[in-house]
C-alpha positions as CSV (number, residue, x, y, z in Angstrom):
1,M,-111.1,223.8,137.7
2,S,-108.7,220.9,138.4
3,R,-107.7,220.1,134.8
4,V,-105.8,216.8,134.7
5,W,-103.9,215.0,131.9
6,D,-103.4,211.4,132.9
7,I,-101.9,209.2,130.2
8,P,-101.4,205.4,130.5
9,L,-98.2,204.4,128.8
10,Q,-98.3,200.7,127.8
11,D,-96.7,200.9,124.4
12,S,-95.0,203.4,122.1
13,T,-98.2,204.5,120.4
14,R,-99.0,206.6,123.6
15,V,-95.8,208.5,123.6
16,R,-97.2,211.1,121.2
17,D,-100.2,211.4,123.5
18,A,-97.9,212.4,126.4
19,R,-96.3,215.1,124.2
20,V,-99.7,216.5,123.1
21,A,-100.9,216.5,126.6
22,A,-97.9,218.5,127.7
23,E,-98.5,221.0,125.0
24,A,-102.2,221.3,125.9
25,A,-101.2,221.9,129.6
26,C,-98.8,224.7,128.5
27,A,-101.6,226.3,126.5
28,A,-104.0,226.1,129.4
29,G,-101.3,227.6,131.7
30,G,-100.4,230.5,129.3
31,M,-96.9,229.3,128.7
32,D,-94.7,230.7,125.9
33,A,-93.4,228.8,122.9
34,H,-90.0,228.0,124.5
35,S,-91.5,226.6,127.7
36,T,-94.0,224.6,125.6
37,A,-91.2,223.0,123.6
38,V,-89.3,222.2,126.8
39,A,-92.4,220.5,128.3
40,A,-93.0,218.5,125.1
41,L,-89.4,217.3,125.1
42,V,-89.5,216.3,128.8
43,A,-92.9,214.5,128.5
44,T,-91.7,212.6,125.4
45,E,-88.5,211.5,127.0
46,L,-90.2,210.4,130.2
47,A,-92.9,208.6,128.3
48,T,-90.3,206.8,126.1
49,N,-88.4,205.7,129.2
50,L,-91.6,204.2,130.6
51,V,-92.2,202.1,127.5
52,K,-88.6,201.0,127.0
53,H,-87.3,200.5,130.6
54,A,-90.3,200.0,132.9
55,D,-92.8,197.9,130.8
56,G,-95.2,200.8,131.0
57,G,-96.5,203.2,133.6
58,R,-98.3,206.6,133.5
59,I,-97.7,210.2,132.9
60,I,-99.7,212.7,135.1
61,I,-99.7,216.4,134.2
62,N,-101.1,219.1,136.4
63,L,-100.9,222.9,136.6
64,T,-99.4,223.9,139.9
65,G,-97.1,226.3,141.7
66,P,-93.6,226.1,143.1
67,S,-92.9,223.9,146.1
68,D,-91.1,226.8,147.9
69,T,-94.0,228.4,149.8
70,L,-92.1,231.7,150.1
71,A,-91.7,232.0,146.3
72,E,-94.0,233.8,143.9
73,A,-96.7,231.4,143.0
74,A,-96.2,231.6,139.2
75,P,-98.1,228.8,137.4
76,Q,-96.0,225.9,136.2
77,V,-96.7,222.7,134.3
78,Q,-95.9,219.7,136.4
79,I,-95.1,216.4,134.6
80,I,-94.9,213.2,136.7
81,S,-93.8,209.8,135.4
82,L,-94.4,206.8,137.6
83,D,-94.0,203.1,137.2
84,H,-93.7,199.7,139.0
85,G,-90.8,198.7,136.9
86,P,-87.3,197.4,137.8
87,G,-86.0,200.7,139.0
88,I,-82.6,202.3,138.3
89,D,-79.5,200.8,139.8
90,D,-77.3,203.9,139.4
91,V,-79.4,207.1,139.6
92,Q,-76.4,209.4,139.3
93,A,-75.3,207.8,136.1
94,A,-78.8,208.0,134.7
95,L,-78.9,211.7,135.4
96,R,-75.8,212.5,133.4
97,D,-76.6,214.7,130.5
98,G,-77.1,212.7,127.3
99,C,-77.2,209.3,129.0
100,T,-79.7,207.1,127.2
101,T,-79.9,203.3,126.5
102,S,-83.0,203.4,124.3
103,A,-82.7,203.1,120.5
104,D,-86.0,205.0,120.2
105,S,-85.2,207.8,122.7
106,L,-84.6,211.3,121.5
107,G,-81.1,211.0,123.0
108,A,-81.9,213.7,125.6
109,G,-82.0,211.4,128.6
110,L,-82.9,212.2,132.1
111,G,-79.8,214.5,132.4
112,T,-81.2,216.8,129.8
113,C,-84.6,216.7,131.5
114,L,-82.8,217.8,134.7
115,R,-81.0,220.6,132.9
116,I,-83.9,222.1,130.9
117,S,-86.7,221.8,133.5
118,S,-87.3,224.6,136.1
119,V,-87.3,221.8,138.7
120,F,-86.5,218.1,138.2
121,D,-86.5,215.3,140.8
122,L,-86.3,211.5,140.6
123,H,-86.7,208.7,143.1
124,S,-86.0,205.1,142.2
125,R,-85.5,201.8,144.1
126,P,-84.4,198.6,142.4
127,G,-87.4,196.3,142.3
128,R,-89.9,199.0,143.3
129,G,-90.0,201.3,140.3
130,T,-89.2,204.9,139.5
131,V,-91.0,208.2,139.9
132,A,-89.7,211.3,138.1
133,M,-91.1,214.8,138.4
134,A,-90.5,217.9,136.3
135,R,-91.9,221.4,136.6
136,I,-91.6,223.9,133.7
137,G,-92.4,227.5,134.3
138,P,-92.5,230.5,131.9
139,S,-89.2,231.1,130.2
140,V,-87.2,234.4,130.7
141,P,-84.1,235.6,128.8
142,S,-81.2,233.2,129.3
143,A,-79.0,235.8,130.9
144,G,-81.4,236.3,133.8
145,R,-83.2,232.9,133.8
146,S,-84.5,232.1,137.2
147,R,-84.5,228.5,138.5
148,A,-86.4,227.5,141.5
149,V,-84.3,227.9,144.6
150,R,-85.3,226.3,147.9
151,S,-86.2,228.7,150.7
152,A,-83.8,228.7,153.6
153,T,-86.6,228.5,156.2
154,G,-90.0,228.1,154.6
155,A,-91.7,224.8,154.5
156,R,-92.2,223.2,151.1
157,A,-95.6,222.0,149.7
158,G,-96.6,220.1,146.6
159,G,-98.9,217.4,145.4
160,V,-100.4,215.4,142.5
161,N,-104.0,215.2,141.3
162,T,-105.5,212.4,139.1
163,S,-109.0,211.8,137.8
164,L,-111.3,208.8,137.6
165,A,-110.9,206.9,134.3
166,H,-108.6,209.6,132.9
167,A,-111.4,212.1,132.8
168,E,-110.6,215.7,131.8
169,H,-111.4,217.1,135.3
170,S,-110.7,215.8,138.7
171,G,-113.2,216.5,141.5
172,D,-110.2,217.0,143.9
173,S,-108.1,220.1,144.4
174,F,-105.3,221.1,146.7
175,A,-103.7,224.5,147.4
176,W,-101.6,226.3,150.0
177,V,-101.6,229.9,151.2
178,R,-99.2,231.8,153.5
179,S,-99.7,234.6,156.0
180,G,-96.3,235.4,157.6
181,P,-95.2,232.4,159.6
182,L,-98.6,230.6,159.0
183,L,-98.7,228.2,156.1
184,T,-102.0,226.5,155.4
185,L,-102.3,223.5,153.1
186,M,-105.8,222.5,152.0
187,L,-107.1,219.4,150.2
188,A,-110.8,219.4,148.9
189,D,-112.6,216.5,147.5
190,G,-115.8,217.6,145.7
191,L,-118.7,215.1,146.1
192,G,-118.9,212.7,143.2
193,H,-116.9,213.1,140.0
194,G,-116.7,215.2,136.9
195,E,-117.1,219.0,136.4
196,A,-119.7,219.5,139.2
197,A,-117.3,218.0,141.7
198,A,-114.5,220.0,140.3
199,Q,-116.5,223.2,140.6
200,A,-116.9,222.5,144.4
201,S,-113.3,221.8,145.0
202,T,-112.2,224.8,142.9
203,A,-114.5,227.1,144.9
204,A,-112.7,225.9,148.0
205,V,-109.4,226.8,146.5
206,H,-110.6,230.3,145.6
207,A,-112.1,230.8,149.1
208,L,-108.9,229.7,150.8
209,R,-107.0,232.7,149.5
210,A,-109.0,235.1,151.7
211,T,-108.4,233.1,154.9
212,A,-104.7,232.8,155.2
213,D,-104.5,234.3,158.7
214,R,-107.4,232.3,160.2
215,P,-107.1,229.0,162.2
216,P,-108.3,225.8,160.6
217,A,-111.8,225.6,162.1
218,E,-112.5,229.2,161.0
219,I,-111.2,228.4,157.5
220,L,-113.6,225.4,157.3
221,S,-116.5,227.6,158.4
222,H,-115.6,230.2,155.7
223,L,-115.4,227.5,153.1
224,H,-118.7,226.1,154.2
225,A,-120.4,229.4,153.3
226,A,-118.4,229.7,150.0
227,L,-119.5,226.2,148.9
228,H,-123.2,226.7,149.7
229,D,-124.2,226.9,146.0
230,T,-122.1,223.8,145.0
231,R,-122.6,220.1,145.7
232,G,-120.2,220.4,148.6
233,A,-116.9,218.8,149.4
234,A,-114.8,216.9,152.0
235,V,-112.0,219.2,153.1
236,G,-108.9,218.8,155.2
237,V,-107.0,221.9,156.4
238,A,-103.5,221.7,157.9
239,Q,-101.8,224.8,159.2
240,L,-98.2,225.1,160.2
241,D,-97.1,227.9,162.5
242,E,-93.4,228.0,161.7
243,D,-92.6,230.4,164.7
244,R,-94.1,227.9,167.2
245,A,-93.1,224.7,165.3
246,R,-96.7,223.4,165.7
247,L,-99.0,221.8,163.1
248,S,-102.8,222.0,163.5
249,F,-105.2,220.0,161.5
250,A,-109.0,220.0,161.1
251,G,-111.0,218.1,158.5
252,I,-114.7,217.5,157.6
253,G,-115.7,214.6,155.5
254,D,-113.8,211.7,154.0
255,T,-110.3,213.1,153.6
256,G,-107.2,211.5,155.2
257,A,-104.1,212.9,156.9
258,R,-101.0,211.3,158.2
259,L,-98.2,213.1,160.0
260,R,-94.7,211.7,160.7
261,T,-92.9,213.3,163.5
262,G,-90.2,211.9,165.8
263,G,-90.0,208.9,163.5
264,T,-93.6,207.9,164.2
265,W,-96.6,208.2,161.9
266,H,-99.9,209.6,163.4
267,A,-103.3,209.5,161.8
268,L,-105.1,212.9,162.0
269,T,-108.9,212.1,161.7
270,S,-111.5,214.2,160.0
271,H,-115.1,214.8,161.4
272,P,-118.2,213.5,159.6
273,G,-120.0,216.1,157.5
274,I,-119.9,218.0,154.1
275,V,-118.5,221.4,153.7
276,G,-121.2,223.4,151.9
277,A,-124.0,221.2,153.0
278,H,-123.8,219.6,156.5
279,F,-121.4,221.4,158.8
280,P,-120.9,219.9,162.3
281,A,-121.5,221.8,165.5
282,R,-118.0,221.2,166.6
283,V,-114.8,220.6,164.5
284,P,-112.1,218.8,166.4
285,L,-108.6,220.2,166.2
286,H,-105.4,218.1,166.2
287,E,-102.1,219.6,167.2
288,Q,-98.7,218.1,166.9
289,A,-95.1,219.3,167.2
290,W,-93.4,220.0,163.8
291,Q,-89.8,218.8,163.7
292,A,-87.0,218.6,161.3
293,D,-88.0,215.1,160.3
294,S,-91.7,215.8,160.0
295,L,-93.7,214.9,156.9
296,L,-97.4,215.6,156.4
297,V,-99.6,213.7,153.8
298,L,-103.1,214.8,153.0
299,H,-105.1,212.7,150.6
300,S,-108.6,212.2,149.2
301,D,-110.5,208.9,149.6
302,G,-109.2,207.7,146.3
303,L,-106.4,206.1,148.2
304,P,-107.2,202.7,149.7
305,S,-108.2,203.0,153.4
306,R,-105.3,200.9,154.5
307,W,-102.5,202.5,152.5
308,E,-99.1,202.3,154.1
309,P,-97.2,205.6,154.7
310,P,-93.7,205.7,153.1
311,Q,-90.9,204.4,155.3
312,D,-88.0,205.6,153.2
313,P,-86.2,208.3,155.2
314,T,-84.6,209.7,152.1
315,L,-87.9,210.9,150.7
316,Q,-88.0,214.0,152.8
317,A,-85.0,215.4,150.9
318,H,-87.0,215.2,147.6
319,D,-89.6,217.7,146.2
320,P,-92.9,217.3,148.0
321,A,-94.7,216.7,144.7
322,L,-92.5,213.7,144.0
323,V,-93.1,212.4,147.6
324,A,-96.9,212.7,146.8
325,A,-96.4,210.8,143.6
326,V,-94.5,208.0,145.4
327,V,-97.4,207.7,147.9
328,L,-99.9,207.6,145.0
329,R,-97.9,204.9,143.2
330,D,-97.2,202.7,146.2
331,A,-100.9,202.9,147.4
332,G,-101.9,201.0,144.3
333,S,-100.1,198.4,142.1
334,A,-99.6,197.6,138.5
335,A,-102.4,195.0,138.8
336,R,-104.7,197.1,141.1
337,P,-104.3,200.8,140.3
338,V,-106.0,203.5,142.3
339,R,-109.5,203.9,140.8
340,D,-111.0,207.2,141.8
341,D,-110.4,210.9,141.6
342,T,-107.3,210.9,143.8
343,S,-105.1,213.7,145.1
344,V,-102.2,213.6,147.5
345,A,-100.7,216.8,149.0
346,V,-97.4,216.8,151.0
347,L,-95.8,219.3,153.4
348,V,-92.2,219.0,154.5
349,P,-89.8,221.3,156.4
350,G,-87.6,223.7,154.5
351,P,-84.0,222.7,154.0
352,G,-82.8,225.2,156.6
353,D,-85.3,224.1,159.2
354,G,-83.4,223.1,162.3
355,H,-86.2,222.5,164.7
356,P,-85.1,219.9,167.3
């Protein structure tokens, strides 16, 4: 199920909680002792930064896979730090190894987090806040240690998942599966909250793995049968055909989708219904061109209905999980945080994608 560790960081007493959560996530993901120590250090440093430099924020920890959709989907611990603080004036200086301005910091700094994580990314704007993302995978001998390398052509996918009131499980899940040039990204929102909702969305993730070569409407029909014994879920399915440079989307229930292409954002609407309970007679399909500047955001109804899509053109160069976290952070505020099981999944072109 979608196990979530979501730790509010308002004072230094919660820094230890972030470290303990990272260790628990590593245990749940079957990580070795070295990877666990790395995750604990990264979580502690990011949590300390929130308290000392941003007047608080939150740490969100998920178990996920790599953003490179052509890579082996080995489990990784993903640690996201987000805040509405003052931001970082000089990001490059902050990322230098050993740079720290906090008396209570471990002295590792963001540069060390960058160096020891399997993947590390950071986005910051003065006056808007900072989002940092680290993924830690199983360690291998240092001589042959593999670091995540972006695919030359494959699209990248990632996301973030949070739970209502910092509950242990989120009723939301997201996943992606590939069949040759077809890449399918799915987001499922189990009805309600808690473990029963998580069972429904997790069942959708398991069923998705057997449908990689099917179009979105057929995938939804397959998921409907697979979720029959659960409480059901709202599900959105986006499928990218990289050979044709076309994106197709179909959704049932209260999930949302926004696609930026050609510099313009388009809303991709879902059809009323419940996968696993009330399947519509017809599932509308949306198709759009997929271009070098395209960016797809899928989200559950935990986001406010009138959330604004990101306008920062530099975001596309970042890891899609970090983009998802920026969307999550900016949809709420320090005074009015998002209050629901909430997941955001993002799809962006690969670095070598040169579609016109």
